[in-house]
C-alpha positions in Angstrom: 68.7 202.0 128.2 67.4 203.0 131.1 64.4 200.8 131.5 66.5 198.0 130.7 69.0 198.9 132.9 66.7 199.1 135.9 64.7 195.5 135.0 68.0 194.3 135.0 69.0 195.6 138.7 65.7 194.7 139.6 66.3 190.8 138.1 69.3 190.7 140.9 67.2 192.1 143.8 65.4 190.0 146.2 63.7 192.2 148.2 61.9 193.7 144.8 61.4 189.3 144.5 59.4 189.6 147.8 57.7 192.4 147.1 56.1 191.9 143.9 56.0 187.5 144.4 52.4 187.6 145.7 50.9 190.2 143.6 48.3 189.5 141.1 49.9 191.3 137.9 53.0 188.7 139.0 51.0 186.0 139.1 49.5 187.0 135.7 53.1 187.0 134.6 54.1 183.8 135.7 50.9 182.1 134.1 51.4 183.3 130.6 55.1 182.8 130.4 56.1 180.5 132.9 54.9 176.5 132.5 54.1 176.5 136.1 55.9 175.2 139.3 56.3 171.4 139.1 57.5 169.0 136.7 53.7 167.8 135.6 53.5 171.5 134.6 56.3 171.4 132.3 55.6 168.2 130.9 51.7 169.5 130.3 53.1 172.2 128.2 55.3 170.0 126.1 52.6 167.7 125.4 50.4 170.5 124.0 53.4 172.0 122.2 54.0 168.8 120.6 50.4 168.5 119.6 51.1 171.6 117.6 53.8 170.4 115.7 56.2 172.4 118.3 59.5 170.7 120.3 60.6 172.1 123.6 63.6 172.6 125.5 62.5 172.5 129.3 64.2 174.5 132.0 64.1 173.7 135.8 64.5 177.6 136.9 67.1 178.4 139.3 70.5 180.1 139.4 73.6 181.0 141.2 73.3 178.1 144.0 75.0 179.3 147.2 75.5 176.0 148.6 76.5 172.3 147.3 72.9 170.6 148.3 71.3 173.2 146.0 72.9 172.5 143.3 72.7 168.6 144.2 68.8 169.1 144.5 69.1 171.3 141.3 70.6 168.2 139.5 68.4 165.7 140.5 65.4 167.6 139.6 66.8 167.7 136.2 67.5 163.6 136.3 63.8 163.2 138.0 62.1 165.5 134.9 64.1 163.0 131.9 63.1 160.0 133.3 59.5 161.8 133.1 60.7 162.8 129.5 61.7 158.9 128.9 58.7 157.5 130.3 56.6 159.6 127.9 58.6 158.9 124.4 59.8 160.7 121.6 56.3 161.9 120.7 56.8 164.6 123.9 60.0 166.1 121.5 61.4 167.7 124.8 65.3 168.1 125.6 66.4 170.0 128.5 68.0 173.4 129.2 70.8 173.9 132.2 72.3 176.9 133.6 75.7 176.3 134.6 75.4 178.3 138.3 72.1 176.6 139.1 74.2 173.2 139.6 77.0 174.8 141.3 79.1 177.0 138.9 79.2 179.7 141.0 80.8 177.7 144.3 84.3 179.1 144.7 87.1 177.4 143.3 85.8 173.9 143.0 82.6 175.3 141.5 84.0 174.8 138.0 84.5 171.1 138.5 81.0 170.2 140.0 79.2 171.8 137.4 80.6 169.7 135.5 80.2 166.7 136.8 76.4 167.6 137.8 75.6 168.4 133.6 77.8 165.6 133.2 74.8 163.3 134.8 72.6 165.2 132.9 73.9 164.4 129.7 74.1 160.2 131.1 70.5 160.6 131.7 69.3 162.6 128.5 71.2 160.1 126.4 69.8 156.9 128.3 66.4 158.8 127.3 67.0 159.3 123.9 67.1 163.0 124.2 70.0 166.5 124.4 71.1 168.8 126.6 71.6 172.7 126.0 74.2 174.8 128.3 72.1 177.6 128.6 75.3 180.8 128.9 74.5 182.8 131.5 76.7 186.8 132.3 79.6 187.8 130.9 81.9 186.9 133.8 80.2 183.1 133.6 81.2 182.8 129.7 84.6 181.6 130.0 83.9 178.4 132.6 80.8 177.6 130.7 82.5 177.2 127.6 85.3 175.1 129.1 82.5 172.8 130.6 80.7 172.7 127.1 84.1 171.8 125.5 85.0 169.0 127.9 81.7 167.3 128.0 81.2 167.6 124.5 84.1 164.6 124.4 81.6 162.2 125.3 78.5 163.8 124.6 78.8 165.5 120.9 75.4 166.3 120.5 75.7 168.6 123.7 74.2 172.3 122.9 75.4 175.8 124.0 74.2 179.3 123.6 76.2 182.0 122.5 75.1 185.9 122.7 75.0 188.1 120.1 75.9 190.8 122.2 79.4 189.8 123.8 82.2 190.9 121.8 83.9 187.4 121.9 81.2 185.5 120.5 82.7 185.7 116.8 86.1 184.1 118.2 83.8 181.5 120.1 81.7 180.8 117.0 84.6 180.0 115.3 86.3 177.7 117.8 83.1 176.0 118.5 81.2 175.8 115.1 82.4 172.2 113.8 80.5 169.4 112.2 77.3 169.0 114.1 77.6 171.3 116.6 74.3 172.8 118.0 74.7 176.1 118.5 71.8 178.1 120.1 72.2 181.8 119.3 70.3 184.8 121.0 71.2 188.4 121.7 71.7 188.3 125.5 69.7 189.0 128.2 72.3 190.3 130.9 73.5 193.6 131.9 76.3 194.4 129.1 79.6 196.1 130.4 80.5 198.6 127.8 84.3 196.9 127.4 83.1 193.3 126.4 79.6 194.3 125.3 77.6 195.9 122.4 75.3 198.2 124.6 73.1 199.4 121.1 70.2 197.3 120.4 71.4 198.2 116.7 74.8 196.7 117.3 73.6 193.8 119.1 71.3 193.0 116.1 74.2 193.6 113.5 76.5 191.4 115.2 73.3 188.7 115.4 73.1 189.1 111.7 77.2 188.4 111.0 76.9 185.5 113.3 73.9 183.8 112.0 75.4 184.0 108.5 78.7 182.4 109.8 76.6 179.2 111.6 74.7 178.8 108.7 77.5 178.6 106.4 79.7 176.4 108.6 78.9 172.8 109.6 77.6 173.6 112.8 73.6 173.3 113.7 71.9 176.5 114.0 69.3 176.9 116.4 67.9 180.8 115.9 66.8 182.3 119.3 64.9 185.0 118.5 61.6 186.5 118.2 62.3 189.4 115.9 60.6 189.0 112.6 63.3 191.0 110.5 66.1 188.3 112.0 63.4 185.6 111.4 63.5 186.0 107.4 66.9 187.0 107.3 67.4 183.5 108.9 64.7 181.9 106.2 66.8 183.5 103.7 70.3 182.6 104.6 69.5 178.9 104.8 68.0 178.9 101.6 70.9 180.5 100.3 73.3 178.1 101.8 71.0 174.9 101.0 70.2 174.1 104.4 66.7 172.3 104.6 64.4 172.4 107.6 66.3 169.5 109.3 69.3 171.2 108.9 68.4 174.3 111.6 65.9 175.2 113.9 64.1 178.4 115.4 63.7 178.7 118.9 61.5 181.0 120.6 60.1 181.7 124.8 57.0 179.9 125.9 54.5 182.1 125.9 56.1 184.7 123.5 54.3 185.1 119.6 52.8 181.7 120.0 50.9 182.4 116.7 54.2 182.6 115.0 55.7 179.2 116.2 52.7 177.7 114.9 53.1 179.2 111.4 56.4 178.5 111.2 55.6 175.3 112.5 53.0 174.9 109.6 55.4 175.7 107.4 57.5 173.0 108.1 60.5 174.6 110.1 61.8 172.9 113.1 60.6 175.0 115.9 61.4 174.4 119.8 60.0 176.4 122.5 61.7 177.5 125.4 59.9 176.1 128.7 60.7 177.1 132.2 59.0 176.0 135.2 59.8 176.0 138.8 59.4 178.3 141.9 62.3 180.8 141.0 61.1 182.7 138.3 61.5 186.3 139.2 64.9 187.0 137.7 64.0 185.2 134.6 60.7 187.2 133.9 62.8 190.5 135.1 65.5 189.5 132.0 62.6 188.7 129.5 61.4 192.2 130.3 64.7 193.8 130.3 65.5 192.0 126.2 63.4 194.4 124.3 61.1 198.1 125.7 58.4 196.5 124.0 58.2 193.3 126.4 56.9 195.8 129.0 53.8 197.0 127.3 53.2 193.1 125.9 53.4 191.6 129.4 51.1 194.3 130.5 48.5 193.4 127.6 49.3 189.9 128.9 48.5 190.2 132.5 45.0 192.6 131.6 44.1 189.5 129.1 44.4 186.9 131.6 42.9 188.9 134.2 
């Protein structure tokens, strides 16, 4: 827990970001876990994944924008990305993931309206190009506004996906409210600093909550997106899918780019749907710090990855 708190604190430190960005280990991590800095890199990664039978959800890295111009720039980046996805055709098997604070959520009293409008623009573009959008979930403070945005936009875009995090105590109620017919819900553990008043802090409690939420999703009319690399949870998901009569077209596994790629391909080879979260862009620092904080084992995993690439 001390290591996790340290890494989560580091994720928000601009000073540390400046110190580590140019180092060789940092470049090694970026090369392993981030597709690249521009749209072409993300599309190339999505093509490689599609060749292995894997789908992708592409994330333009960046969050907590400080000015409406930044939110507009992030939105335009997604619109350009979706144009390229449309040009590539359905064989690319790609959708996009959007963080609300990247497109304006944190910009004062008008931020929620701005984020809703910008995500709505992204949804319109995705629909025009025959693909979908998933709204990422961020720290606990952003959850209520994010859920309001999703509920509002789903009226016109029923395929809009949403992330829920098992470490938050409120998630049971949010699932009950959201898990309607066909609702696309990505269930993850959560990668932000937990407040004991609103979140589980012990890993075993987070895992237990994940299993409860996963069981609810599998028994609901929603479309579960099982976001985990944990072999035990992957096994439980498969068992629950079989028990509830879900075929491979009625749920999917989701994993991060660069994490357990052999397992991604193994699952796909069994006929399961597998989607890989593909981040790209220059704002990679906070993303990588949170990935390392999710599990202490990730630090050793990342060190081996860097050594391998070096």
